[in-house]
N, C-alpha and C positions, 0 to 999 in steps of 0.2 A: 503486528503484535498489539494486543490489547492490555493496557494497564490502567490502574486507577491512580490518578494524581490528585491529591488533596480532595478526595471524595468524588471526583468526576471521572467516569470511564472515558478513556481516550484510545484511539487507534493510531499507532505510530509506525512509520517505516524508517529504516536507517538509523535507529537508535539502539545501540547495543549496551552502553554503559551509563552509569549515573552522570559522568562527565558529558556524554553526548546529550543527555536529557537537559542538563543545565544549559548547555550551549544552545540547544534548539529553542528553549523558551526564554533565553537571555536573562536568566537569573543571575544577579551579581550582588556584590556586597557580602555581608556576613550572613550566611545561610546554614541551616542544619537540615540534614536529610536522613529519613528513615525509610528502609525498604522492608516491608513485611514486619514492621514493629522493631526492627533492628537498626540501631544507629550506624550510619556509614560515615566514617571520618573523612576529612578533606583529603588525606593521603590515599584513601581507597576509591575516590570518585572515578579515576581512570581505569581501575581494574574490577570494580564491582559491576558484574554483568546484570542486566535486567532480563526477565523472562516473562513470557505470556502469563497474564493473571496476577502479576506482582501488584502490590499496593504501595504507593510511594507518597510520603508526606514531606513537603518542603516548606520550611518556615524561614522567614527573614527576621533577623534581629533589628529592632528599632530602638534607638536610644531615646531617652527622655529623662525628665527629672523634675 
């Protein structure tokens, strides 16, 4: 499957859901995910399927002050 992650086209095998993607790239901490410009809530990570051609944006919250 070919998807675009944070602006970079990537070919992945064995990734079916947002949760799989997060696990594959070891994203942790407070993150927000959009698939095709639609926000995916944390509760949807395991059920939101990814499809060939999807565009995924993943951002990590960084505290500061």
